[in-house]
N, C-alpha and C positions, 0 to 999 in steps of 0.2 A: 504494500500500500504506500503510495506516494503522498507525503503530507508536508505541511509547513512545520519546521522543527521548533522555532522560538519566535517571540515577539508578539505583536498585536494580533496576528492571524494564526498563532500557534494552534496546531492540531487540525487545521483546515485540510480536508482531503482534496487532493488534486487529481484531475484526470490526466492520463497519459495518452498521447496520440497513438493510434494503432500503426503498426508497421515496424520498420527498422529503427527503433528508438531505444537508446540506452540511457535512462535517467541517471544522473549523478547519485551515487549511493549516499544514504543518509549520513553515514560516518564520515565520508569525504566532505560532504556539504557542511557538516558540523565543524570539522577541522578547519576548513577554509574560512568559515564565518567567525570562528574563534580567533583566527589570525587578524581579522580586520575589524572586529566589533567596536573598538574604541574610535575608529575613523569613519565608521559607517553612518552615524546620524547626520542627516543633511546632505549626504553624498549623492552623486549621479552614478548610476550603474548601467552598464551595457551588457546584455546577455546575448551572446552570439551562438548560432546553432542552438537556439533556445529550447526546442522540443516542447516540453510541457510548460516551460517558463519557471520551473521550480527555483532556479538560482536567483533570478531577478525578483521573484515574489518573496523569497526568503530575505533578500536584501531590503525590500520595502517593509516587510513585517518587522525587521530589526531596526528600522529608522531611516533608511535611505529616503531621500526626498523625491527621486524620480528614477524610473527604470524603463529602459527601452529594450524590447525583445525583437530579435531578427532571426528568421528562419525562412527557408525557401519553400517549405511544404505548407500548402493550404490547411491540411488537417492539423498540423502543429499550431498554426496561427489561430485556428478555431479553438483548439484546446487551451491555448494561452488566454484567449478571451474568456472562456468559461472559468478558468482558474483565477484570473484577477477579479472576476465578478464574485466568485465564491469567497475569496479572501477579502472582499470589499476594499480592493486597492486599485481598481480601474482608473480612478481619477488621478493617480500618480504614475501613469504609465502610457506607453504608446507601443504599438507593434508594427513591424514592417515585414511584408512577405517579399524577400529579396534573395537573390543568389549571392552567396559569399565566396570569396572575399571581395570580388569585383564591385559589388554594389555598395560598398561602404561609403562611396562618395555621395550617394543619395542620403544616407544617414547624416553625413557631415553638413549637407545643405540645410537640413531641418533641425539639427540638434547642436547644443553646445558640447564642449569636451567633457569627457567622463572621468570620474575619480577612480573607478574600478571597471575593468572589462573582464568578463568571464567567457572563455572560449572553449566549447566542448564539441568539437567536430567529430563526425564518425571517424574513428581511428584509421581505418583502412583508406580513407580518402583525404586525410588531413594534409593541408598545405600550410603549415605553420609559418613558413617564411613569407608567403603572400599575405597572410592575415596580418602579421606584424608590420610588413611593408605598407599595406593599405591603411592600417591604423596610424602609422607615422605620416604617410603622405597626406592623409586627410585631417591630420591634427585632432584626432578623436580622443587622445589621452591627455588629460589635464596635467599641468606641472605637478610633479609629486605623485602622479597617479600610478596605478599598478595594473598589469595584465596577468591574469591567471589563465594558464593553458592546461586543460586536462588532456592527458594522453596515456598511451600504453606505458606502463612503468619500465618496459625494456627500451623505449625510445629515449635517446639523448637529445635534448633541445640545443640547437646551435646558439651561440652567444659570442659576440653581440650580433644583433640583426636590426637593421634600420634604426640604429640609435638606441635600441632596447638591449638590456643585458639581464641575464638570469641572476637574481639575487638570492633565490632560495629554491630548493627542489625537495619535494617530499614524495614518499611512496606509501601507498595504502593498498597492499596486495598487488593486484594487476593494474591499479590506477596510479599514474604519476601526476603530480601537480608541479608545474614550473611557474615561478613568479618572476615577471620581468618588470623593470622600472626604466 
């Protein structure tokens, strides 16, 4: 069962889109949000390859001011809409149905830079270099912001890339999290 772990929407059950979706494990989400909880209130959060939107909704529930969800799949965008409604957080968010990473320019035209970016692409199709390059080229990460990339724990993330460097790497079983600044 996918749910919001903490904050104002704690316990809200979230729907997961059907198909090839691999939601972030609760223990991984809890670890990530424990790392940034002091900086989250009032922050802007970008959830890339959002799937159910669980990461962006978790950020909102824990005090983020604004969350943007991006996914290429209509079914995922529909699930995100249902989930922000269930969590009563729709007024603090926006969703984009766009193909990543190429379409990040559209997000940049409509949004200000983000304090946190969470990127959870399908591991087998992941193009981390392009994502980081597009984030940099479109100035989507605020000064002092962080990019969290979820990946297979066997993968080593390149550093530096497009001005971003890995400052922390964690492993949670088969899941790796690399944090770039």
